C-alpha positions in Angstrom: 22.8 -6.7 -5.3 20.5 -5.7 -2.4 16.8 -5.2 -3.1 14.6 -3.6 -0.5 11.2 -5.0 -1.2 9.1 -2.5 0.8 10.0 1.2 0.4 7.5 4.0 0.3 7.5 6.9 -2.2 5.2 9.9 -2.3 5.2 11.2 -5.9 4.5 14.9 -6.1 1.7 14.5 -8.6 0.0 12.0 -6.4 0.4 14.2 -3.3 -1.0 17.2 -5.1 -4.1 15.3 -6.2 -4.5 13.7 -2.8 -4.3 17.1 -1.1 -7.0 18.4 -3.4 -9.5 15.7 -2.7 -8.6 15.2 1.0 -7.3 18.6 2.3 -7.9 17.5 5.9 -4.9 15.2 5.6 -2.5 18.0 6.4 -0.8 16.1 9.2 0.0 13.0 7.1 1.2 15.2 4.3 3.4 17.2 6.6 4.9 14.0 8.0 5.7 12.6 4.5 6.9 15.9 3.2 9.3 16.3 6.2 11.2 13.2 4.9 12.7 14.6 1.8 13.8 11.3 0.4 10.2 10.1 0.2 9.3 12.6 -2.5 12.6 14.0 -3.9 14.3 11.5 -6.1 17.7 13.3 -6.1 17.7 13.2 -2.3 16.6 9.6 -2.4 19.3 8.5 -4.8 22.0 10.3 -2.7 20.8 8.3 0.4 20.9 5.1 -1.6 24.4 5.6 -3.1 26.5 4.7 0.0 24.9 1.2 -0.1 26.4 0.2 -3.5 24.3 -2.0 -5.7 21.1 -1.3 -3.7 17.6 -1.1 -5.3 14.1 -0.5 -4.1 10.7 -1.9 -4.8 8.5 1.2 -4.4 5.0 1.6 -3.1 2.7 4.4 -1.9 2.5 5.1 1.8 -0.4 5.4 4.2 -3.3 6.3 4.2 -5.7 3.8 2.6 -7.4 5.5 -0.4 -10.8 4.2 0.6 -10.5 6.0 4.0 -10.0 9.4 2.5 -11.9 9.5 -0.8 -15.2 8.8 -2.6 -15.1 5.7 -4.8 -14.6 7.8 -7.9 -11.8 9.9 -6.3 -10.1 6.7 -5.0 -10.0 5.0 -8.3 -8.6 8.1 -9.9 -5.9 8.5 -7.2 -4.9 4.8 -7.6 -4.5 5.3 -11.3 -2.4 8.4 -10.8 -0.2 6.7 -8.2 0.3 3.6 -10.3 1.0 5.5 -13.5 3.5 7.7 -11.7 5.3 4.8 -10.1 5.4 2.9 -13.4 7.0 5.9 -15.0 9.6 6.2 -12.2 10.5 2.5 -12.7 10.8 2.9 -16.4 13.1 5.9 -16.1 15.1 4.5 -13.2 15.4 0.8 -13.7 18.8 0.7 -12.1 17.3 2.1 -8.9 13.7 0.8 -8.9 13.3 -2.7 -10.4 9.6 -2.7 -9.8 6.6 -1.1 -8.1 3.7 -2.3 -6.0 0.3 -1.1 -7.3 -2.1 0.8 -5.1 -5.7 -0.2 -4.9 -8.8 1.7 -3.8 -11.1 -0.9 -2.2 -14.5 1.0 -2.3 -16.1 -0.9 -5.2 -14.6 -4.2 -6.1 -15.5 -4.1 -9.8 -13.4 -0.9 -10.2 -10.8 -2.3 -7.8 -10.3 -5.4 -10.0 -10.2 -3.3 -13.2 -7.3 -1.3 -11.7 -5.6 -4.4 -10.4 -5.6 -6.0 -13.8 -4.5 -2.8 -15.5 -1.6 -2.3 -13.1 -0.3 -5.8 -13.5 -0.9 -6.4 -17.2 -0.4 -2.9 -18.7 2.0 -1.3 -16.2 4.0 -4.3 -15.1 3.3 -4.0 -11.3 5.2 -6.7 -9.4 2.4 -7.0 -6.9 -0.4 -5.0 -5.1 -0.7 -3.3 -1.8 -3.7 -3.7 0.4 -4.3 -2.6 4.0 -5.1 -4.6 7.1 -8.8 -3.5 7.1 -11.0 -1.7 4.6 -12.8 1.0 6.4 -13.0 -1.2 9.4 -14.1 -4.3 7.6 -11.7 -7.3 7.8 -9.8 -8.7 4.9 -11.4 -12.0 5.4 -14.8 -10.6 4.3 -15.9 -12.5 1.1 -16.1 -9.2 -0.9 -12.3 -9.0 -1.0 -11.6 -12.6 -2.0 -11.3 -11.6 -5.7 -8.1 -9.7 -5.0 -6.5 -12.8 -3.5 -7.8 -15.0 -6.2 -6.5 -12.7 -9.0 -3.0 -12.4 -7.5 -2.8 -16.1 -7.0 -3.7 -16.5 -10.7 -1.0 -14.0 -11.6 1.4 -15.8 -9.2 2.3 -12.4 -7.7 2.6 -11.3 -4.1 0.4 -9.0 -2.0 1.9 -6.4 0.3 -0.1 -5.8 3.4 0.2 -2.4 5.2 -1.2 -1.8 8.7 -4.2 0.6 8.8 -4.6 1.9 12.3 -5.0 5.6 13.4 -5.0 7.4 16.7 -8.8 7.2 16.6 -8.4 3.5 17.5 -7.8 4.1 21.2 -5.7 2.3 23.8 -8.7 2.1 26.2 -12.4 2.2 25.6 -12.9 5.2 27.8 -10.5 7.4 25.8 -11.0 9.4 22.7 -7.6 9.1 21.2 -4.6 6.8 21.4 -1.7 8.4 23.2 2.1 8.6 23.0 2.1 7.3 19.3 1.1 3.8 20.7 -1.5 3.5 17.9 1.3 2.7 15.5 4.3 1.8 17.6 2.4 -1.1 19.1 -0.9 -0.9 17.3 0.5 -1.6 13.8 2.2 -4.9 14.7 -1.0 -5.9 16.5 -3.2 -4.9 13.5 -1.0 -6.8 11.1 -1.0 -9.9 13.3 -4.7 -9.9 13.6 -5.2 -9.5 9.9 -2.8 -12.4 9.1 -4.3 -14.7 11.7 -7.8 -14.0 10.4 -6.7 -14.8 6.8 -5.1 -18.1 8.0 -8.2 -19.2 9.9 -10.4 -18.2 7.0 -8.6 -20.8 5.0 -7.2 -18.3 2.4 -3.8 -20.0 2.2 -5.2 -23.4 1.9 -7.2 -22.2 -1.1 -4.6 -20.3 -2.9 -1.0 -21.3 -2.0 0.6 -23.4 -4.7 2.1 -26.4 -2.9 4.9 -28.5 -4.2 3.8 -32.0 -4.9 6.1 -35.0 -4.7 
């Protein structure tokens, strides 16, 4: 058996609701919709079939919900995305052994409510966060409850890079060029986020170490 632990899916119900609250995301929507396998399950299964006993852990794609919505809209979109992915897993357990829950990180009280609901009620195998929250680093104390809760559940966190063309290659420019913002920017963004978490002492606090 082969299990791909990080594959994106764009459920139609989620896309329709995202487009309603954030109509300016036409470019992202078009990119996602241009990859049929991301939103069409039949096409996805046909693409998976040649690989034999191959399964996928599914998660929502970019963008971060807190970047495109109000707090109320973000929580609602997270719920829709998580409910939809949980249903996909339930109906296709031979294809999708689990899903990674989406979180909207505007307001941590609501964020934590959805985290607990997704894990305890829906059976999420982990949660996905992004490398920054509206420009704030993940090592900001406000976000520590997410790490603490997932350590308590003993479940992993998926971290997705959050960097757009607005994050320029040079200070004198208005936009990143040549798709550099993600081709080189995403690995940089992820590396910075991870190093900051390490130096913040996150892993010292929460990793369960084996004891002799």
